[in-house]
DRENDO-1510 file (C-alpha; in Angstrom, 1 decimal, always signed):
<recs>
REC; n; res; u; v; w
REC; 1; MET; +0.0; +0.0; +0.0 .
REC; 2; THR; +1.1; +3.6; -0.8 .
REC; 3; SER; +0.3; +6.3; +1.8 .
REC; 4; GLY; +0.2; +10.0; +1.3 .
REC; 5; GLN; -1.4; +12.3; -1.3 .
REC; 6; VAL; -0.7; +13.5; -4.8 .
REC; 7; VAL; -2.2; +16.8; -5.9 .
REC; 8; VAL; -2.7; +17.4; -9.6 .
REC; 9; VAL; -3.0; +21.1; -10.4 .
REC; 10; GLY; -5.1; +21.4; -13.5 .
REC; 11; ALA; -8.2; +19.4; -14.6 .
REC; 12; GLY; -7.4; +19.2; -18.3 .
REC; 13; LEU; -6.3; +16.3; -20.5 .
REC; 14; GLY; -2.7; +16.4; -19.2 .
REC; 15; GLY; -3.8; +16.1; -15.6 .
REC; 16; LEU; -6.2; +13.4; -16.4 .
REC; 17; ARG; -3.6; +11.3; -18.2 .
REC; 18; ALA; -1.1; +11.8; -15.5 .
REC; 19; ALA; -3.5; +10.6; -12.8 .
REC; 20; GLU; -4.4; +7.5; -14.9 .
REC; 21; SER; -0.7; +6.8; -15.5 .
REC; 22; LEU; +0.1; +7.2; -11.8 .
REC; 23; ARG; -2.5; +4.6; -11.0 .
REC; 24; GLY; -1.0; +2.4; -13.8 .
REC; 25; ALA; +2.3; +2.7; -12.1 .
REC; 26; GLY; +0.9; +1.2; -9.0 .
REC; 27; TYR; +0.3; +4.3; -6.9 .
REC; 28; ASP; -2.8; +3.6; -4.7 .
REC; 29; GLY; -2.7; +6.7; -2.4 .
REC; 30; HIS; -5.1; +9.5; -2.5 .
REC; 31; ILE; -5.2; +11.8; -5.6 .
REC; 32; VAL; -6.8; +15.2; -5.7 .
REC; 33; ILE; -7.3; +17.0; -9.1 .
REC; 34; VAL; -7.8; +20.7; -8.8 .
REC; 35; GLY; -9.3; +22.8; -11.6 .
REC; 36; ASP; -10.3; +26.4; -12.1 .
REC; 37; GLU; -13.3; +25.5; -14.3 .
REC; 38; PRO; -16.4; +23.7; -12.8 .
REC; 39; HIS; -16.0; +20.9; -15.4 .
REC; 40; ARG; -14.1; +17.6; -15.5 .
REC; 41; PRO; -11.6; +17.3; -18.3 .
REC; 42; TYR; -13.1; +18.0; -21.8 .
REC; 43; ASN; -11.9; +18.2; -25.4 .
REC; 44; ARG; -11.1; +21.8; -26.3 .
REC; 45; PRO; -10.5; +21.8; -30.2 .
REC; 46; PRO; -14.2; +21.6; -31.0 .
REC; 47; LEU; -14.7; +24.9; -29.1 .
REC; 48; SER; -13.6; +26.8; -32.3 .
REC; 49; LYS; -15.6; +24.5; -34.6 .
REC; 50; GLU; -18.5; +22.3; -33.6 .
REC; 51; ALA; -19.3; +24.0; -30.4 .
REC; 52; LEU; -19.5; +27.4; -32.1 .
REC; 53; ALA; -21.5; +26.0; -35.0 .
REC; 54; GLY; -23.9; +23.6; -33.2 .
REC; 55; GLY; -23.8; +24.4; -29.5 .
REC; 56; VAL; -22.1; +21.2; -28.2 .
REC; 57; SER; -22.5; +20.7; -24.4 .
REC; 58; VAL; -19.5; +20.2; -22.1 .
REC; 59; GLU; -20.9; +16.8; -21.2 .
REC; 60; GLN; -20.6; +15.7; -24.8 .
REC; 61; LEU; -17.0; +16.9; -24.9 .
REC; 62; GLU; -15.8; +15.2; -21.7 .
REC; 63; PHE; -13.1; +12.7; -22.0 .
REC; 64; ARG; -13.7; +9.1; -21.0 .
REC; 65; ARG; -12.0; +8.3; -17.7 .
REC; 66; LYS; -10.4; +5.0; -16.8 .
REC; 67; ALA; -12.0; +3.2; -13.9 .
REC; 68; SER; -8.7; +3.3; -12.1 .
REC; 69; ILE; -9.3; +6.9; -11.1 .
REC; 70; ASP; -12.9; +6.5; -10.0 .
REC; 71; ASP; -11.8; +7.2; -6.5 .
REC; 72; VAL; -10.0; +10.5; -7.4 .
REC; 73; GLU; -11.1; +13.6; -5.5 .
REC; 74; TRP; -12.1; +16.5; -7.7 .
REC; 75; ARG; -11.7; +20.0; -6.4 .
REC; 76; LEU; -13.3; +22.1; -9.2 .
REC; 77; GLY; -14.1; +25.8; -9.6 .
REC; 78; SER; -11.2; +27.2; -7.4 .
REC; 79; PRO; -7.7; +27.4; -8.9 .
REC; 80; VAL; -4.4; +27.0; -7.1 .
REC; 81; VAL; -3.0; +30.5; -6.4 .
REC; 82; SER; +0.3; +29.8; -4.6 .
REC; 83; SER; +2.6; +27.0; -3.5 .
REC; 84; ASP; +5.3; +26.3; -1.0 .
REC; 85; LEU; +7.3; +23.4; -2.5 .
REC; 86; THR; +9.6; +23.1; +0.6 .
REC; 87; ALA; +6.6; +22.7; +2.9 .
REC; 88; GLN; +4.9; +20.6; +0.1 .
REC; 89; THR; +1.6; +22.6; +0.1 .
REC; 90; VAL; -0.6; +24.4; -2.4 .
REC; 91; THR; -3.1; +27.1; -1.6 .
REC; 92; LEU; -6.4; +27.5; -3.5 .
REC; 93; ALA; -8.3; +30.6; -4.3 .
REC; 94; ASP; -10.9; +29.7; -1.7 .
REC; 95; GLY; -8.2; +29.6; +1.0 .
REC; 96; SER; -7.9; +25.8; +1.2 .
REC; 97; VAL; -4.4; +24.4; +1.8 .
REC; 98; LEU; -3.6; +21.0; +0.3 .
REC; 99; PRO; -0.5; +19.1; +1.5 .
REC; 100; PHE; +1.1; +16.7; -1.0 .
REC; 101; ASP; +3.7; +14.0; -1.2 .
REC; 102; GLY; +3.8; +14.3; -5.0 .
REC; 103; LEU; +2.8; +17.2; -7.2 .
REC; 104; VAL; +1.7; +17.2; -10.9 .
REC; 105; VAL; +1.8; +20.6; -12.6 .
REC; 106; ALA; -0.9; +20.5; -15.3 .
REC; 107; SER; -2.2; +24.1; -15.1 .
REC; 108; GLY; -1.8; +24.6; -18.8 .
REC; 109; ILE; -1.9; +27.9; -20.6 .
REC; 110; ARG; -4.3; +30.8; -21.1 .
REC; 111; PRO; -4.9; +33.2; -24.0 .
REC; 112; ARG; -2.5; +36.2; -24.2 .
REC; 113; ALA; -4.3; +39.4; -23.4 .
REC; 114; LEU; -3.0; +42.6; -25.0 .
REC; 115; PRO; -3.4; +45.9; -23.2 .
REC; 116; ILE; -5.6; +47.5; -25.9 .
REC; 117; PRO; -7.9; +50.4; -24.7 .
REC; 118; GLY; -11.6; +50.3; -25.1 .
REC; 119; PRO; -14.7; +48.5; -23.7 .
REC; 120; GLU; -14.4; +44.9; -22.5 .
REC; 121; LYS; -17.9; +43.7; -23.2 .
REC; 122; GLY; -18.2; +41.9; -26.6 .
REC; 123; ARG; -14.5; +40.9; -26.5 .
REC; 124; TYR; -13.8; +37.2; -26.1 .
REC; 125; PHE; -11.0; +34.7; -25.9 .
REC; 126; LEU; -11.7; +31.1; -26.9 .
REC; 127; ARG; -10.3; +28.8; -24.3 .
REC; 128; THR; -13.3; +27.5; -22.3 .
REC; 129; ALA; -16.7; +26.1; -22.9 .
REC; 130; GLN; -18.1; +29.3; -21.4 .
REC; 131; ASP; -16.1; +31.3; -23.9 .
REC; 132; ALA; -17.6; +29.3; -26.7 .
REC; 133; ALA; -21.1; +29.7; -25.5 .
REC; 134; GLY; -20.6; +33.5; -25.2 .
REC; 135; VAL; -19.2; +33.8; -28.7 .
REC; 136; ARG; -21.9; +31.6; -30.3 .
REC; 137; GLU; -24.7; +33.9; -29.3 .
REC; 138; TYR; -23.2; +36.5; -31.8 .
REC; 139; LEU; -22.7; +34.2; -34.7 .
REC; 140; VAL; -25.8; +34.8; -36.7 .
REC; 141; PRO; -26.3; +35.7; -40.3 .
REC; 142; GLY; -25.1; +39.3; -40.9 .
REC; 143; ALA; -23.0; +39.5; -37.7 .
REC; 144; ARG; -19.9; +41.6; -37.9 .
REC; 145; VAL; -17.0; +39.6; -36.5 .
REC; 146; VAL; -13.4; +40.9; -36.0 .
REC; 147; ILE; -10.8; +38.3; -35.1 .
REC; 148; MET; -7.4; +39.4; -33.7 .
REC; 149; GLY; -4.8; +36.8; -34.6 .
REC; 150; ALA; -4.3; +34.6; -37.7 .
REC; 151; GLY; -3.1; +31.4; -36.1 .
REC; 152; PHE; -5.1; +28.1; -36.1 .
REC; 153; ILE; -7.7; +29.3; -33.6 .
REC; 154; GLY; -8.3; +32.5; -35.4 .
REC; 155; CYS; -8.6; +30.9; -38.8 .
REC; 156; GLU; -10.8; +28.0; -37.4 .
REC; 157; VAL; -13.2; +30.6; -35.9 .
REC; 158; ALA; -13.2; +32.6; -39.2 .
REC; 159; ALA; -14.2; +29.5; -41.1 .
REC; 160; THR; -17.0; +28.7; -38.6 .
REC; 161; ALA; -18.3; +32.3; -38.5 .
REC; 162; VAL; -18.4; +32.6; -42.3 .
REC; 163; GLY; -20.2; +29.3; -42.5 .
REC; 164; LEU; -22.9; +30.7; -40.2 .
REC; 165; GLY; -23.4; +33.8; -42.4 .
REC; 166; ALA; -21.2; +36.3; -40.6 .
REC; 167; THR; -18.9; +39.0; -42.1 .
REC; 168; VAL; -15.4; +38.3; -40.9 .
REC; 169; HIS; -12.3; +40.4; -40.7 .
REC; 170; VAL; -9.0; +38.9; -39.5 .
REC; 171; VAL; -6.3; +41.3; -38.2 .
REC; 172; ALA; -2.8; +40.1; -37.6 .
REC; 173; LEU; +0.8; +41.4; -37.6 .
REC; 174; ASP; +2.0; +38.3; -39.5 .
REC; 175; GLU; +2.8; +38.3; -43.2 .
REC; 176; GLU; +0.5; +35.3; -43.8 .
REC; 177; PRO; -2.0; +33.4; -41.7 .
REC; 178; MET; -0.5; +30.4; -39.7 .
REC; 179; ILE; +2.9; +31.4; -41.0 .
REC; 180; ARG; +4.8; +30.0; -38.0 .
REC; 181; PRO; +3.8; +26.3; -38.4 .
REC; 182; LEU; +3.1; +26.4; -42.2 .
REC; 183; GLY; +5.6; +28.8; -43.7 .
REC; 184; ARG; +4.9; +31.7; -46.0 .
REC; 185; GLU; +3.8; +29.9; -49.2 .
REC; 186; LEU; +1.4; +27.4; -47.6 .
REC; 187; GLY; +0.1; +30.1; -45.3 .
REC; 188; ALA; -0.7; +32.2; -48.4 .
REC; 189; GLY; -2.5; +29.2; -49.9 .
REC; 190; MET; -4.7; +28.9; -46.8 .
REC; 191; ARG; -5.3; +32.7; -46.9 .
REC; 192; ARG; -6.6; +32.4; -50.5 .
REC; 193; ARG; -9.0; +29.5; -49.4 .
REC; 194; HIS; -10.4; +31.8; -46.7 .
REC; 195; GLU; -10.7; +34.8; -49.0 .
REC; 196; ALA; -12.6; +32.7; -51.6 .
REC; 197; LYS; -15.2; +32.1; -48.7 .
REC; 198; GLY; -15.4; +35.9; -48.0 .
REC; 199; VAL; -12.9; +36.4; -45.1 .
REC; 200; THR; -11.0; +39.7; -45.3 .
REC; 201; PHE; -7.5; +39.8; -43.9 .
REC; 202; HIS; -5.6; +42.8; -42.6 .
REC; 203; LEU; -2.1; +41.5; -42.4 .
REC; 204; GLY; +0.9; +43.4; -41.1 .
REC; 205; HIS; -1.5; +45.4; -38.8 .
REC; 206; THR; -2.7; +45.4; -35.3 .
REC; 207; ILE; -5.7; +46.9; -33.3 .
REC; 208; SER; -4.8; +50.1; -31.5 .
REC; 209; GLU; -8.2; +50.8; -30.0 .
REC; 210; PHE; -11.6; +49.2; -29.5 .
REC; 211; LEU; -14.5; +51.5; -30.0 .
REC; 212; GLY; -17.8; +51.9; -28.1 .
REC; 213; GLU; -19.0; +52.8; -24.7 .
REC; 214; ASP; -20.2; +49.8; -22.7 .
REC; 215; HIS; -19.9; +47.3; -25.5 .
REC; 216; VAL; -17.5; +47.0; -28.4 .
REC; 217; VAL; -18.8; +48.4; -31.7 .
REC; 218; GLY; -15.6; +48.4; -33.7 .
REC; 219; ALA; -11.9; +48.3; -33.8 .
REC; 220; ARG; -9.4; +51.0; -35.0 .
REC; 221; LEU; -6.3; +49.5; -36.7 .
REC; 222; ASP; -2.9; +51.0; -36.4 .
REC; 223; ASP; -3.2; +52.6; -39.9 .
REC; 224; GLY; -6.5; +54.3; -38.9 .
REC; 225; THR; -8.9; +51.8; -40.6 .
REC; 226; VAL; -12.0; +51.3; -38.6 .
REC; 227; LEU; -13.8; +47.9; -38.7 .
REC; 228; ASN; -17.3; +47.7; -37.4 .
REC; 229; ALA; -17.8; +44.8; -35.0 .
REC; 230; ASP; -20.6; +43.1; -33.0 .
REC; 231; VAL; -18.1; +40.8; -31.4 .
REC; 232; VAL; -14.3; +40.5; -31.3 .
REC; 233; ILE; -12.3; +37.3; -30.7 .
REC; 234; GLU; -8.8; +37.7; -29.5 .
REC; 235; ALA; -6.4; +34.9; -30.4 .
REC; 236; VAL; -2.9; +36.2; -30.3 .
REC; 237; GLY; -1.0; +33.5; -28.5 .
REC; 238; SER; -0.8; +32.0; -25.1 .
REC; 239; VAL; +0.8; +32.4; -21.7 .
REC; 240; ALA; +1.8; +29.5; -19.4 .
REC; 241; ASN; -0.1; +29.4; -16.0 .
REC; 242; THR; +2.9; +29.2; -13.7 .
REC; 243; GLU; +2.4; +32.3; -11.5 .
REC; 244; TRP; +1.3; +30.1; -8.6 .
REC; 245; LEU; +4.8; +28.5; -8.7 .
REC; 246; GLU; +6.8; +31.8; -8.3 .
REC; 247; GLY; +9.1; +32.1; -5.4 .
REC; 248; ASN; +10.2; +28.4; -5.4 .
REC; 249; GLY; +13.5; +28.8; -7.3 .
REC; 250; LEU; +12.2; +27.1; -10.5 .
REC; 251; ASP; +13.0; +28.0; -14.1 .
REC; 252; LEU; +9.7; +29.7; -15.2 .
REC; 253; SER; +11.3; +31.6; -18.1 .
REC; 254; ASP; +9.0; +29.8; -20.6 .
REC; 255; GLY; +6.6; +27.4; -19.0 .
REC; 256; LEU; +8.3; +25.0; -16.6 .
REC; 257; LEU; +11.6; +23.3; -17.3 .
REC; 258; VAL; +11.6; +19.5; -17.0 .
REC; 259; ASP; +13.8; +16.5; -17.9 .
REC; 260; ASP; +13.0; +13.5; -20.2 .
REC; 261; GLY; +10.9; +12.0; -17.5 .
REC; 262; MET; +8.9; +15.2; -17.0 .
REC; 263; ARG; +10.5; +15.7; -13.6 .
REC; 264; VAL; +10.7; +19.4; -12.8 .
REC; 265; ILE; +14.4; +20.6; -12.8 .
REC; 266; ASP; +15.6; +21.9; -9.4 .
REC; 267; ALA; +12.3; +21.0; -7.6 .
REC; 268; PRO; +12.8; +20.4; -3.8 .
REC; 269; CYS; +10.0; +17.8; -3.8 .
REC; 270; PRO; +8.6; +14.9; -6.0 .
REC; 271; MET; +7.2; +17.0; -8.8 .
REC; 272; VAL; +6.5; +16.5; -12.5 .
REC; 273; ALA; +4.9; +18.8; -15.2 .
REC; 274; VAL; +2.8; +17.9; -18.2 .
REC; 275; GLY; +1.1; +19.4; -21.2 .
REC; 276; ASP; +1.4; +22.8; -22.8 .
REC; 277; LEU; +3.4; +24.4; -20.1 .
REC; 278; ALA; +6.1; +21.7; -19.8 .
REC; 279; ARG; +9.3; +22.8; -21.5 .
REC; 280; HIS; +10.9; +19.4; -22.2 .
REC; 281; PRO; +13.6; +17.8; -24.4 .
REC; 282; ASN; +12.7; +15.6; -27.3 .
REC; 283; ALA; +15.3; +13.2; -28.6 .
REC; 284; LEU; +13.6; +13.2; -32.1 .
REC; 285; PHE; +14.4; +16.9; -32.4 .
REC; 286; PRO; +17.7; +17.7; -30.6 .
REC; 287; GLY; +18.2; +21.3; -29.4 .
REC; 288; PRO; +16.8; +23.3; -26.5 .
REC; 289; ALA; +13.9; +22.1; -24.4 .
REC; 290; ARG; +10.6; +23.3; -26.0 .
REC; 291; ARG; +7.0; +23.8; -25.1 .
REC; 292; ILE; +4.8; +22.1; -27.7 .
REC; 293; GLU; +1.2; +23.2; -27.8 .
REC; 294; HIS; -0.1; +20.3; -29.9 .
REC; 295; TRP; -3.2; +18.3; -28.9 .
REC; 296; ASN; -1.4; +15.0; -28.4 .
REC; 297; MET; +1.3; +16.3; -26.1 .
REC; 298; PRO; -0.7; +16.4; -22.9 .
REC; 299; THR; -1.4; +12.6; -23.3 .
REC; 300; GLU; +2.3; +11.8; -24.2 .
REC; 301; THR; +3.8; +13.9; -21.3 .
REC; 302; GLY; +1.0; +12.8; -18.9 .
REC; 303; LYS; +1.8; +9.2; -19.4 .
REC; 304; ARG; +5.5; +9.8; -18.9 .
REC; 305; ALA; +5.0; +12.0; -15.9 .
REC; 306; GLY; +2.6; +9.6; -14.1 .
REC; 307; ALA; +5.1; +6.7; -14.5 .
REC; 308; THR; +8.0; +8.9; -13.3 .
REC; 309; LEU; +6.1; +10.2; -10.2 .
REC; 310; GLY; +4.8; +6.7; -9.4 .
REC; 311; ALA; +8.4; +5.3; -9.4 .
REC; 312; ILE; +9.7; +8.2; -7.2 .
REC; 313; LEU; +7.0; +7.8; -4.6 .
REC; 314; SER; +7.6; +4.0; -4.4 .
REC; 315; GLY; +11.3; +4.5; -3.8 .
REC; 316; GLN; +12.4; +3.4; -7.2 .
REC; 317; GLU; +14.4; +5.1; -10.0 .
REC; 318; PRO; +12.2; +6.3; -12.8 .
REC; 319; ALA; +12.8; +5.2; -16.3 .
REC; 320; THR; +15.6; +7.2; -18.1 .
REC; 321; ALA; +14.8; +6.4; -21.7 .
REC; 322; PRO; +14.8; +9.5; -23.9 .
REC; 323; PHE; +11.4; +11.2; -24.5 .
REC; 324; THR; +10.6; +10.7; -28.2 .
REC; 325; ALA; +6.9; +11.6; -28.6 .
REC; 326; MET; +5.9; +12.6; -32.1 .
REC; 327; PRO; +4.3; +16.1; -32.1 .
REC; 328; SER; +1.2; +16.2; -34.4 .
REC; 329; PHE; -1.6; +18.6; -35.1 .
REC; 330; TRP; -4.6; +18.9; -37.3 .
REC; 331; SER; -7.0; +21.7; -38.2 .
REC; 332; ASP; -10.3; +21.6; -40.0 .
REC; 333; GLN; -11.2; +24.7; -41.9 .
REC; 334; TYR; -14.2; +24.6; -44.2 .
REC; 335; LYS; -13.9; +21.2; -45.9 .
REC; 336; HIS; -10.1; +21.2; -45.8 .
REC; 337; LYS; -8.1; +19.1; -43.3 .
REC; 338; VAL; -4.6; +20.4; -42.4 .
REC; 339; GLN; -2.5; +17.7; -40.7 .
REC; 340; SER; +1.1; +17.6; -39.6 .
REC; 341; PHE; +3.7; +15.4; -37.9 .
REC; 342; GLY; +7.0; +16.6; -36.4 .
REC; 343; MET; +8.1; +20.2; -35.8 .
REC; 344; PRO; +7.7; +22.3; -39.0 .
REC; 345; GLY; +8.4; +25.5; -37.1 .
REC; 346; ILE; +12.0; +24.7; -36.6 .
REC; 347; ALA; +12.8; +24.2; -40.3 .
REC; 348; ASN; +15.1; +26.4; -42.3 .
REC; 349; ARG; +14.0; +24.9; -45.7 .
REC; 350; ILE; +10.5; +24.2; -46.9 .
REC; 351; THR; +9.8; +22.1; -50.0 .
REC; 352; LEU; +6.5; +21.4; -51.8 .
REC; 353; VAL; +6.8; +17.8; -52.8 .
REC; 354; ASP; +3.4; +17.0; -54.2 .
REC; 355; GLY; +0.3; +18.9; -55.4 .
REC; 356; ASP; -0.2; +22.6; -55.2 .
REC; 357; VAL; -0.5; +25.0; -52.2 .
REC; 358; ASP; -3.9; +26.1; -53.5 .
REC; 359; GLY; -5.1; +22.5; -53.6 .
REC; 360; PRO; -4.3; +19.1; -52.0 .
REC; 361; CYS; -0.6; +19.0; -51.3 .
REC; 362; ILE; +2.2; +17.7; -49.2 .
REC; 363; VAL; +5.0; +20.0; -47.9 .
REC; 364; GLU; +8.2; +18.8; -46.3 .
REC; 365; TYR; +10.1; +20.9; -43.6 .
REC; 366; LEU; +13.8; +20.4; -43.2 .
REC; 367; ASP; +16.8; +21.7; -41.2 .
REC; 368; ASP; +20.5; +20.8; -41.3 .
REC; 369; THR; +19.7; +17.4; -39.8 .
REC; 370; GLY; +17.1; +16.5; -42.5 .
REC; 371; LEU; +13.4; +16.1; -42.4 .
REC; 372; VAL; +11.9; +17.7; -39.2 .
REC; 373; GLY; +8.2; +18.0; -40.2 .
REC; 374; VAL; +5.5; +17.4; -42.8 .
REC; 375; VAL; +2.2; +19.2; -43.5 .
REC; 376; GLY; -0.5; +17.8; -45.7 .
REC; 377; ILE; -3.7; +19.5; -46.8 .
REC; 378; ASP; -6.4; +17.1; -47.8 .
REC; 379; ARG; -3.8; +14.3; -48.0 .
REC; 380; THR; -4.3; +12.7; -44.6 .
REC; 381; SER; -3.9; +9.1; -45.7 .
REC; 382; GLU; -0.6; +9.7; -47.3 .
REC; 383; LEU; +1.2; +11.1; -44.3 .
REC; 384; ALA; +1.8; +7.9; -42.4 .
REC; 385; PRO; +5.1; +7.1; -44.1 .
REC; 386; TYR; +6.4; +10.6; -43.1 .
REC; 387; ARG; +5.6; +9.8; -39.5 .
REC; 388; ALA; +7.6; +6.6; -39.7 .
REC; 389; ARG; +10.5; +8.6; -41.3 .
REC; 390; LEU; +10.4; +11.1; -38.5 .
REC; 391; LEU; +10.4; +8.5; -35.8 .
REC; 392; GLU; +13.6; +7.0; -37.4 .
REC; 393; ARG; +15.4; +10.2; -36.2 .
REC; 394; ALA; +15.5; +8.7; -32.6 .
REC; 395; ARG; +17.7; +5.9; -34.0 .
REC; 396; GLY; +19.9; +8.2; -36.0 .
</recs>
């Protein structure tokens, strides 16, 4: 029998998978999962697509949970606000103090908020089910929608809003939409797909001011252009939720630095981190430790972290095998499916190997070590060999 308590800070996919992995590693002590939302872990990608278009409920989006964590205690609706890692306690917003023998950091990320003057009402981020419900009320035929940011979330929302009959303007400083993961040429191809559906892009610009009294009615761009708006969606990147860990001597310069086993570097207690905030090495792509905000990484890091923490708490040495999870992402925009394996964003050469960027295509991303990523548009079934090639990098 294992005594003690593990606290999982974050009730998302990473925290869920870590708790399941911890049980799988033989830990049978008490587990508490703390979350800031009132919901158990649910799937977030549909928030910019199906939930906006059809009003999907949170219950429909909840992940299935293994029976092994049926005895987990859920503390929902009150986030952790501070920690004392030496004393091995965390403090919640409601004043509760939870002691722990092991800690899982799964507090994730939040949308980046820019300090733009103007009214707050009518401006939304799109991170939670509540956000999606708020935005959906505005997405009716003829609605004027302004989206700040041309990454995947911004472009997915644009596609959904146009499909519901809204007029959509996208404002971004980038040269092309989704340029960081896709590159300039493929990003331009995706822009043309959106423009053909009626989306207007204002690239190389930002919003300097929101207009209106109590509710936003428009946005003024840095060149003086005014865009009328019934609703604004802000999607300009993310910030790791690590403020509650400040003062404990950890590397919080970009998320939370961990080793191959997801063990937090320089932690004074048994402690692992998972998901979007974990800055981890990956033997497939040598170089600095990186945060990877792809949908599959909370599962991959959660499994490794649970096994590591389970070993530590049972007095054993955790596995030391290099971490070699394959980053992958997909995005549905209109009828088009964008899918990727690897890390296209670290490439210094991009090659179109099949098709055309304005139609079905496959694009390879390379650096000095060779292939580091692939993106296919409407070519999903043909990407499996690329995944196998990328996994070979671990043997090279």
